[in-house]
Steps between C-alpha positions, in 0.01 A plus 500: 500500500570708805295438811482790741330490836194729473609698807805624303328586171380846598838610631680348202270672252543830680879467486482415129283804433746725683790355299307542176419862591866575571603341170239696308631825653856408401389409149295817461814706569661325203209554263612638164861406564695233312441138597798445731592171661375637835164589348473155339575334833236709679246410231581130536469523878165677465372224269612232746329676790179527296520128420556414866207719602280317251613160629419601859159650424387214276566261787250685720 
């Protein structure tokens, strides 16, 4: 389990949300296109960021 000092949680969550927003914009540009390796990698990264966000918020 990851322990994060509470004073960093807000900033960390905000940074994660910004990264997730950027990824969702990139993925939306690819919507309807073939599943390329780049698109797969972005989807994997998005899933990992969502998992990390969950880990951080559950610890609150």
